[in-house]
DSSP file (Angstrom, degrees, kcal/mol; ACC not computed):
  #  RESIDUE AA STRUCTURE BP1 BP2  ACC     N-H-->O    O-->H-N    N-H-->O    O-->H-N    TCO  KAPPA ALPHA  PHI   PSI    X-CA   Y-CA   Z-CA
    1    1 A M     >        0   0    0      0, 0.0     4,-1.4     0, 0.0     5,-0.2   0.000 360.0 360.0 360.0 -40.2  118.6   53.0   12.7
    2    2 A M  H  >  +     0   0    0      1,-0.2     4,-2.3     2,-0.2     3,-0.2   0.886 360.0  56.0 -63.6 -37.8  121.0   55.9   13.2
    3    3 A A  H  > S+     0   0    0      1,-0.3     4,-0.9     2,-0.2    -1,-0.2   0.864 107.6  48.2 -66.4 -37.2  118.0   58.4   13.5
    4    4 A A  H  4 S+     0   0    0      1,-0.2    -1,-0.3     2,-0.2    -2,-0.2   0.774 113.5  46.5 -77.3 -22.6  116.6   56.4   16.3
    5    5 A I  H >< S+     0   0    0     -4,-1.4     3,-1.5    -3,-0.2     4,-0.3   0.801 102.7  66.4 -79.7 -33.9  120.0   56.2   18.0
    6    6 A R  H 3< S+     0   0    0     -4,-2.3     3,-0.3     1,-0.3    -2,-0.2   0.854 108.6  37.9 -55.0 -36.6  120.5   60.0   17.4
    7    7 A Y  T >X S+     0   0    0     -4,-0.9     4,-1.9     1,-0.2     3,-0.7   0.111  76.9 114.5-110.2  23.0  117.7   60.8   19.8
    8    8 A I  H <> S+     0   0    0     -3,-1.5     4,-3.0     1,-0.2    -1,-0.2   0.806  72.5  63.0 -55.7 -38.5  118.2   58.2   22.4
    9    9 A D  H 3> S+     0   0    0     -3,-0.3     4,-1.8    -4,-0.3    -1,-0.2   0.866 105.8  44.9 -53.6 -43.5  119.0   61.0   25.0
   10   10 A V  H <> S+     0   0    0     -3,-0.7     4,-1.4     2,-0.2    -2,-0.2   0.889 113.3  48.5 -71.3 -44.8  115.5   62.4   24.6
   11   11 A V  H  X S+     0   0    0     -4,-1.9     4,-2.2     1,-0.2     3,-0.2   0.930 108.6  57.0 -60.5 -45.3  113.8   59.0   24.8
   12   12 A L  H  X S+     0   0    0     -4,-3.0     4,-1.7     1,-0.2    -2,-0.2   0.881 105.0  48.3 -60.7 -45.5  115.8   58.1   27.9
   13   13 A I  H  X S+     0   0    0     -4,-1.8     4,-0.9     1,-0.2    -1,-0.2   0.783 110.3  51.5 -64.0 -28.1  114.8   61.1   29.9
   14   14 A L  H  < S+     0   0    0     -4,-1.4    -2,-0.2    -3,-0.2    -1,-0.2   0.822 111.3  48.8 -76.2 -32.0  111.1   60.5   29.1
   15   15 A L  H  < S+     0   0    0     -4,-2.2     4,-0.3     1,-0.2    -2,-0.2   0.812 107.9  53.4 -76.1 -27.0  111.4   56.8   30.2
   16   16 A I  H >X S+     0   0    0     -4,-1.7     4,-2.3    -5,-0.2     3,-2.1   0.825  87.5  83.5 -73.6 -29.1  113.1   57.6   33.4
   17   17 A A  H 3X S+     0   0    0     -4,-0.9     4,-2.5     1,-0.3    -1,-0.2   0.831  86.7  53.1 -35.4 -57.1  110.4   60.0   34.5
   18   18 A P  H 34 S+     0   0    0      0, 0.0    -1,-0.3     0, 0.0    -2,-0.1   0.748 117.3  38.9 -60.6 -24.0  108.0   57.4   35.8
   19   19 A I  H <> S+     0   0    0     -3,-2.1     4,-0.8    -4,-0.3    -2,-0.2   0.831 116.5  47.2 -95.0 -37.1  110.8   56.0   38.0
   20   20 A A  H  <>S+     0   0    0     -4,-2.3     5,-2.5     2,-0.2     4,-0.3   0.857 105.7  57.8 -76.2 -35.9  112.6   59.2   39.2
   21   21 A I  T ><5S+     0   0    0     -4,-2.5     3,-1.8    -5,-0.3    -1,-0.2   0.973 107.0  46.1 -67.3 -48.8  109.5   61.2   40.2
   22   22 A P  T 345S+     0   0    0      0, 0.0    -1,-0.2     0, 0.0    -2,-0.2   0.736 107.7  57.5 -69.6 -14.0  108.2   58.6   42.8
   23   23 A I  T 3<5S-     0   0    0     -4,-0.8    -2,-0.2    -3,-0.2    -3,-0.1   0.363 135.3 -75.4 -94.4  10.0  111.5   58.2   44.3
   24   24 A G  T < 5S+     0   0    0     -3,-1.8    -3,-0.2     1,-0.3    -4,-0.1   0.331  80.2 140.8 127.0  -4.9  111.8   61.9   45.1
   25   25 A A      < -     0   0    0     -5,-2.5    -1,-0.3     1,-0.1    65,-0.1  -0.369  59.7-107.6 -63.3 145.7  112.6   63.9   42.0
   26   26 A S     >  -     0   0    0     63,-0.4     4,-2.5     1,-0.2     5,-0.2  -0.575  21.5-149.4 -80.0 130.7  110.8   67.2   41.7
   27   27 A P  H  > S+     0   0    0      0, 0.0     4,-2.4     0, 0.0     5,-0.2   0.885  96.4  50.2 -66.3 -37.4  108.1   66.9   39.1
   28   28 A I  H  > S+     0   0    0      2,-0.2     4,-2.2     1,-0.2     5,-0.2   0.886 113.1  46.1 -68.6 -39.0  108.4   70.6   38.1
   29   29 A G  H  > S+     0   0    0      2,-0.2     4,-2.3     1,-0.2     5,-0.2   0.863 112.1  50.4 -71.0 -33.5  112.1   70.3   37.8
   30   30 A Y  H  X S+     0   0    0     -4,-2.5     4,-2.7     2,-0.2    -2,-0.2   0.941 112.3  45.8 -71.1 -44.4  111.9   67.2   35.9
   31   31 A A  H  X S+     0   0    0     -4,-2.4     4,-2.7     1,-0.2    -2,-0.2   0.901 114.5  48.5 -59.2 -41.9  109.4   68.6   33.4
   32   32 A V  H  X S+     0   0    0     -4,-2.2     4,-3.0     2,-0.2     5,-0.3   0.912 113.6  46.1 -64.9 -46.2  111.3   71.9   33.0
   33   33 A G  H  X S+     0   0    0     -4,-2.3     4,-2.5    -5,-0.2     5,-0.2   0.920 114.6  48.2 -69.1 -39.2  114.6   70.1   32.5
   34   34 A T  H  X S+     0   0    0     -4,-2.7     4,-2.3    -5,-0.2    -2,-0.2   0.942 114.1  46.1 -64.4 -44.4  113.0   67.6   30.0
   35   35 A A  H  X S+     0   0    0     -4,-2.7     4,-2.8    -5,-0.2     5,-0.2   0.940 113.9  47.3 -63.4 -46.9  111.3   70.4   28.1
   36   36 A A  H  X S+     0   0    0     -4,-3.0     4,-2.9     1,-0.2     5,-0.2   0.942 115.2  46.1 -59.4 -46.9  114.4   72.6   27.9
   37   37 A W  H  X S+     0   0    0     -4,-2.5     4,-1.8    -5,-0.3    -1,-0.2   0.930 114.0  47.0 -63.4 -43.3  116.7   69.8   26.8
   38   38 A T  H  X S+     0   0    0     -4,-2.3     4,-2.1     2,-0.2     5,-0.2   0.908 112.9  50.0 -63.6 -43.0  114.2   68.5   24.2
   39   39 A A  H  X S+     0   0    0     -4,-2.8     4,-2.3     1,-0.2     5,-0.2   0.947 113.6  45.4 -65.2 -47.0  113.7   72.0   22.8
   40   40 A Q  H  X S+     0   0    0     -4,-2.9     4,-1.6    -5,-0.2    -1,-0.2   0.801 110.1  53.3 -61.7 -29.7  117.4   72.7   22.5
   41   41 A R  H  X S+     0   0    0     -4,-1.8     4,-1.5    -5,-0.2    -1,-0.2   0.912 114.0  41.2 -75.7 -45.3  118.1   69.4   21.0
   42   42 A F  H  X S+     0   0    0     -4,-2.1     4,-1.7     2,-0.2    -2,-0.2   0.819 115.1  51.0 -74.7 -31.6  115.5   69.8   18.1
   43   43 A A  H  X S+     0   0    0     -4,-2.3     4,-2.3    -5,-0.2     5,-0.2   0.869 109.3  53.2 -71.2 -34.8  116.5   73.5   17.6
   44   44 A G  H  X S+     0   0    0     -4,-1.6     4,-1.9    -5,-0.2    -2,-0.2   0.838 109.0  48.1 -68.8 -34.1  120.1   72.4   17.4
   45   45 A V  H  X S+     0   0    0     -4,-1.5     4,-1.9     2,-0.2    -1,-0.2   0.894 112.1  48.2 -69.9 -39.5  119.4   69.9   14.7
   46   46 A A  H  X S+     0   0    0     -4,-1.7     4,-1.6     2,-0.2    -2,-0.2   0.895 113.8  47.1 -66.2 -39.7  117.4   72.3   12.7
   47   47 A I  H  X S+     0   0    0     -4,-2.3     4,-3.0     1,-0.2    -1,-0.2   0.877 110.5  52.3 -74.4 -35.6  120.1   74.9   13.0
   48   48 A E  H  X S+     0   0    0     -4,-1.9     4,-2.2     1,-0.2    -1,-0.2   0.902 109.7  49.4 -66.7 -35.2  122.9   72.5   12.0
   49   49 A R  H  X S+     0   0    0     -4,-1.9     4,-1.0     2,-0.2    -1,-0.2   0.886 111.6  48.2 -63.9 -38.4  121.0   71.4    9.0
   50   50 A R  H  X S+     0   0    0     -4,-1.6     4,-0.6     1,-0.2     3,-0.5   0.907 113.0  48.5 -70.0 -41.9  120.5   75.0    8.0
   51   51 A A  H >< S+     0   0    0     -4,-3.0     3,-0.8     1,-0.2    -2,-0.2   0.874 107.5  54.1 -63.9 -36.6  124.2   75.8    8.6
   52   52 A L  H 3< S+     0   0    0     -4,-2.2    -1,-0.2     1,-0.2    -2,-0.2   0.718  98.9  64.4 -73.0 -20.0  125.4   72.8    6.6
   53   53 A A  H 3< S+     0   0    0     -4,-1.0    -1,-0.2    -3,-0.5    -2,-0.2   0.695  83.4  96.6 -76.0 -13.1  123.3   73.9    3.5
   54   54 A S  S << S-     0   0    0     -3,-0.8     6,-0.1    -4,-0.6    -3,-0.0  -0.610  70.7-147.4 -75.7 132.6  125.5   77.0    3.3
   55   55 A P  S    S+     0   0    0      0, 0.0    -1,-0.1     0, 0.0    -3,-0.1   0.551  77.0  85.8 -79.8  -9.4  128.3   76.7    0.8
   56   56 A D     >  -     0   0    0      1,-0.1     4,-1.9     2,-0.0     3,-0.4  -0.833  62.8-159.2 -99.5 122.9  130.6   78.9    3.0
   57   57 A P  H  > S+     0   0    0      0, 0.0     4,-2.5     0, 0.0     5,-0.2   0.796  92.1  58.8 -68.7 -25.1  132.5   77.0    5.6
   58   58 A K  H  > S+     0   0    0      2,-0.2     4,-1.9     1,-0.2     5,-0.1   0.872 109.1  44.6 -65.9 -35.8  133.2   80.2    7.6
   59   59 A R  H  > S+     0   0    0     -3,-0.4     4,-2.8     2,-0.2     5,-0.3   0.854 111.2  52.9 -78.2 -35.9  129.4   80.7    7.9
   60   60 A Q  H  X S+     0   0    0     -4,-1.9     4,-2.2     1,-0.2     5,-0.2   0.959 112.7  45.2 -62.9 -49.0  128.8   77.0    8.7
   61   61 A L  H  X S+     0   0    0     -4,-2.5     4,-2.3     1,-0.2    -2,-0.2   0.897 114.2  49.4 -65.4 -37.0  131.3   77.2   11.5
   62   62 A G  H  X S+     0   0    0     -4,-1.9     4,-2.9     2,-0.2     5,-0.3   0.943 112.6  46.0 -64.2 -48.3  129.9   80.6   12.8
   63   63 A V  H  X S+     0   0    0     -4,-2.8     4,-1.7     1,-0.2    -1,-0.2   0.876 113.5  49.6 -67.8 -32.3  126.4   79.5   12.9
   64   64 A S  H  X S+     0   0    0     -4,-2.2     4,-2.0    -5,-0.3    -1,-0.2   0.900 112.7  47.2 -70.2 -42.5  127.3   76.2   14.6
   65   65 A L  H  X S+     0   0    0     -4,-2.3     4,-2.5    -5,-0.2     5,-0.2   0.946 114.6  44.6 -63.8 -50.9  129.3   77.9   17.2
   66   66 A I  H  X S+     0   0    0     -4,-2.9     4,-1.8     1,-0.2    -2,-0.2   0.833 112.2  53.0 -65.8 -31.1  126.7   80.6   18.0
   67   67 A S  H  X S+     0   0    0     -4,-1.7     4,-1.9    -5,-0.3    -1,-0.2   0.903 110.9  47.3 -69.0 -41.6  124.0   78.0   18.0
   68   68 A S  H  X S+     0   0    0     -4,-2.0     4,-2.1     2,-0.2    -2,-0.2   0.973 114.0  46.7 -61.2 -57.5  126.1   75.8   20.7
   69   69 A L  H  X S+     0   0    0     -4,-2.5     4,-2.4     1,-0.2    -1,-0.2   0.883 113.4  49.6 -58.2 -37.6  126.8   78.7   22.9
   70   70 A G  H  X S+     0   0    0     -4,-1.8     4,-2.3    -5,-0.2    -1,-0.2   0.897 109.2  50.9 -68.8 -36.1  123.1   79.8   22.7
   71   71 A R  H  X S+     0   0    0     -4,-1.9     4,-2.3     2,-0.2    -1,-0.2   0.882 108.4  51.1 -71.1 -36.2  121.8   76.6   23.5
   72   72 A V  H  X S+     0   0    0     -4,-2.1     4,-2.4     1,-0.2    -2,-0.2   0.926 111.7  48.7 -63.9 -41.2  124.0   76.2   26.6
   73   73 A W  H  X S+     0   0    0     -4,-2.4     4,-2.2     2,-0.2     5,-0.3   0.848 107.5  54.9 -65.5 -34.1  122.9   79.6   27.8
   74   74 A L  H  X S+     0   0    0     -4,-2.3     4,-2.0     1,-0.2    -1,-0.2   0.942 111.7  44.4 -58.2 -48.7  119.3   78.6   27.2
   75   75 A L  H  X S+     0   0    0     -4,-2.3     4,-2.2     2,-0.2    -2,-0.2   0.922 114.3  49.3 -65.2 -41.9  119.7   75.5   29.5
   76   76 A A  H  X S+     0   0    0     -4,-2.4     4,-2.1     1,-0.2    -1,-0.2   0.874 113.4  43.5 -71.8 -35.8  121.6   77.3   32.1
   77   77 A L  H  X S+     0   0    0     -4,-2.2     4,-2.9     2,-0.2    -1,-0.2   0.857 112.8  55.1 -73.6 -33.3  119.2   80.2   32.5
   78   78 A T  H  X S+     0   0    0     -4,-2.0     4,-2.1    -5,-0.3    -2,-0.2   0.925 111.2  43.5 -66.7 -46.3  116.3   77.7   32.4
   79   79 A I  H  X S+     0   0    0     -4,-2.2     4,-1.8     2,-0.2    -2,-0.2   0.912 114.8  50.8 -65.1 -44.9  117.8   75.8   35.3
   80   80 A L  H  X S+     0   0    0     -4,-2.1     4,-2.5     2,-0.2    -2,-0.2   0.918 110.8  48.6 -56.9 -46.4  118.6   79.0   37.1
   81   81 A A  H  X S+     0   0    0     -4,-2.9     4,-2.7     1,-0.2     5,-0.4   0.911 110.8  48.6 -66.3 -41.2  115.1   80.3   36.7
   82   82 A V  H  X S+     0   0    0     -4,-2.1     4,-1.1    -5,-0.2     9,-0.3   0.837 111.6  50.5 -65.2 -32.8  113.4   77.1   37.9
   83   83 A G  H  < S+     0   0    0     -4,-1.8    -2,-0.2     7,-0.2    -1,-0.2   0.900 117.5  39.2 -69.7 -45.1  115.6   77.0   40.9
   84   84 A L  H  < S+     0   0    0     -4,-2.5    -2,-0.2     1,-0.2    -3,-0.2   0.767 120.9  42.6 -84.5 -24.7  114.9   80.7   41.9
   85   85 A L  H  < S+     0   0    0     -4,-2.7    -1,-0.2    -5,-0.2    -3,-0.2   0.743 127.8  25.0 -91.4 -24.3  111.2   80.7   41.0
   86   86 A G  S  < S-     0   0    0     -4,-1.1     2,-0.2    -5,-0.4    -3,-0.1   0.147 109.1 -57.3-104.1-137.2  110.6   77.4   42.5
   87   87 A E     >  -     0   0    0     -5,-0.2     4,-1.3     1,-0.1     3,-0.4  -0.602  49.4-106.0-102.6 169.7  112.3   75.5   45.2
   88   88 A K  H  > S+     0   0    0      1,-0.2     4,-2.7    -2,-0.2     5,-0.2   0.870 119.1  56.4 -59.7 -38.1  115.9   74.6   45.2
   89   89 A K  H  > S+     0   0    0      1,-0.2     4,-3.1     2,-0.2   -63,-0.4   0.799 101.1  59.8 -69.4 -26.7  115.2   70.9   44.5
   90   90 A D  H  > S+     0   0    0     -3,-0.4     4,-2.5     2,-0.2    -1,-0.2   0.932 108.7  42.8 -62.5 -44.3  113.4   72.0   41.4
   91   91 A G  H  X S+     0   0    0     -4,-1.3     4,-2.7    -9,-0.3    -2,-0.2   0.913 114.1  50.7 -64.1 -42.8  116.5   73.6   40.1
   92   92 A L  H  X S+     0   0    0     -4,-2.7     4,-2.8     2,-0.2     5,-0.2   0.942 111.4  49.5 -62.6 -48.6  118.7   70.6   41.2
   93   93 A T  H  X S+     0   0    0     -4,-3.1     4,-2.5     1,-0.2    -2,-0.2   0.927 110.5  48.7 -61.3 -41.8  116.3   68.1   39.5
   94   94 A A  H  X S+     0   0    0     -4,-2.5     4,-2.5     1,-0.2    -1,-0.2   0.933 111.4  51.4 -61.1 -45.2  116.3   70.1   36.2
   95   95 A A  H  X S+     0   0    0     -4,-2.7     4,-2.9     1,-0.2    -2,-0.2   0.915 111.3  47.1 -55.0 -44.0  120.1   70.3   36.4
   96   96 A L  H  X S+     0   0    0     -4,-2.8     4,-2.8     2,-0.2     5,-0.2   0.907 108.0  54.9 -64.6 -40.6  120.4   66.6   36.8
   97   97 A V  H  X S+     0   0    0     -4,-2.5     4,-2.9    -5,-0.2     5,-0.2   0.965 113.0  43.5 -55.5 -54.1  117.9   65.9   34.1
   98   98 A V  H  X S+     0   0    0     -4,-2.5     4,-3.1     1,-0.2    -2,-0.2   0.899 110.8  54.3 -57.8 -44.1  120.1   67.9   31.7
   99   99 A L  H  X S+     0   0    0     -4,-2.9     4,-2.5     2,-0.2    -1,-0.2   0.909 111.1  45.7 -60.2 -43.9  123.4   66.4   33.0
  100  100 A V  H  X S+     0   0    0     -4,-2.8     4,-2.6     2,-0.2     5,-0.2   0.974 114.8  47.0 -63.9 -52.6  122.2   62.8   32.3
  101  101 A A  H  X S+     0   0    0     -4,-2.9     4,-2.7     1,-0.2    -2,-0.2   0.907 113.7  47.7 -60.2 -40.9  120.8   63.7   28.9
  102  102 A F  H  X S+     0   0    0     -4,-3.1     4,-3.2    -5,-0.2     5,-0.3   0.932 109.1  53.4 -61.0 -42.2  124.0   65.6   28.0
  103  103 A T  H  X S+     0   0    0     -4,-2.5     4,-2.3     2,-0.2     5,-0.3   0.933 114.3  42.7 -60.4 -45.8  126.2   62.7   29.2
  104  104 A V  H  X S+     0   0    0     -4,-2.6     4,-2.7     2,-0.2     5,-0.3   0.975 114.8  50.6 -60.3 -53.2  124.2   60.2   26.9
  105  105 A Y  H  X S+     0   0    0     -4,-2.7     4,-1.9    -5,-0.2    -2,-0.2   0.894 112.7  44.7 -50.4 -50.9  124.1   62.6   24.1
  106  106 A F  H  X S+     0   0    0     -4,-3.2     4,-1.9     2,-0.2    -1,-0.2   0.888 112.8  50.4 -68.7 -39.3  127.9   63.3   24.2
  107  107 A G  H  X S+     0   0    0     -4,-2.3     4,-1.1    -5,-0.3    -2,-0.2   0.904 113.3  46.4 -71.7 -31.8  128.9   59.6   24.6
  108  108 A L  H  X S+     0   0    0     -4,-2.7     4,-2.9    -5,-0.3     5,-0.3   0.838 107.7  56.2 -78.1 -25.0  126.7   58.6   21.6
  109  109 A S  H  X S+     0   0    0     -4,-1.9     4,-1.6    -5,-0.3    -2,-0.2   0.850 103.0  56.4 -76.9 -26.9  128.0   61.4   19.5
  110  110 A L  H  < S+     0   0    0     -4,-1.9    -1,-0.2    -5,-0.2    -2,-0.2   0.889 116.2  36.4 -54.5 -39.6  131.5   60.1   20.0
  111  111 A V  H  X S+     0   0    0     -4,-1.1     4,-0.7    -5,-0.2    -2,-0.2   0.893 121.4  42.3 -82.1 -41.0  130.5   56.8   18.7
  112  112 A T  H  X S+     0   0    0     -4,-2.9     4,-2.2     1,-0.2    -3,-0.2   0.743 102.7  65.0 -83.7 -23.3  128.0   57.9   15.9
  113  113 A R  H  X S+     0   0    0     -4,-1.6     4,-2.9    -5,-0.3     5,-0.2   0.934 100.9  48.7 -76.5 -38.9  130.0   60.9   14.4
  114  114 A P  H  > S+     0   0    0      0, 0.0     4,-1.7     0, 0.0    -1,-0.2   0.839 114.4  47.7 -64.4 -27.5  132.9   58.8   13.1
  115  115 A A  H  X S+     0   0    0     -4,-0.7     4,-1.8     2,-0.2    -2,-0.2   0.915 113.0  48.5 -71.7 -42.4  130.4   56.3   11.5
  116  116 A Q  H  X S+     0   0    0     -4,-2.2     4,-2.3     2,-0.2     5,-0.2   0.921 110.4  50.9 -64.1 -49.2  128.5   59.2   10.0
  117  117 A A  H  X S+     0   0    0     -4,-2.9     4,-1.0     1,-0.2    -1,-0.2   0.906 110.3  49.3 -60.9 -41.4  131.7   60.8    8.6
  118  118 A R  H  < S+     0   0    0     -4,-1.7     3,-0.4     1,-0.2    -1,-0.2   0.875 110.1  52.1 -58.5 -40.6  132.8   57.6    7.0
  119  119 A K  H  < S+     0   0    0     -4,-1.8    -2,-0.2     1,-0.2    -1,-0.2   0.881 108.9  49.6 -60.8 -45.0  129.3   57.3    5.5
  120  120 A D  H  < S+     0   0    0     -4,-2.3    -1,-0.2    -5,-0.1    -2,-0.2   0.653  89.1  99.7 -75.2 -16.3  129.5   60.9    4.0
  121  121 A R     <        0   0    0     -4,-1.0    -3,-0.0    -3,-0.4     0, 0.0  -0.400 360.0 360.0 -71.6 146.9  133.0   60.3    2.4
  122  122 A P              0   0    0      0, 0.0    -1,-0.1     0, 0.0    -4,-0.1   0.483 360.0 360.0 -80.7 360.0  132.9   59.5   -1.3
């Protein structure tokens, strides 16, 4: 159950697409925002798992920090690129998709992390 909840942000942005595009969201911006968000989420999970496999806590922290900053830059540059290469509404739509997905992700992480921490304790 926790695995399904963990990726609800990705599922949500995919489910909202058939509603958002007909009411005026840019299809290109929506597709780029969704692809960028999904790619960085799955990359983040893979990198976190690899970082946690390391016995060195400093290495874990360093990898996690660099990963987080790198993923933010990836999203920002993707939004900027789609806005500059396409129309302004493409960039705005991509930014809104990422904002909604991040809001859902952040809210759920506040709820699920304490539960996960209690489960991991001996």
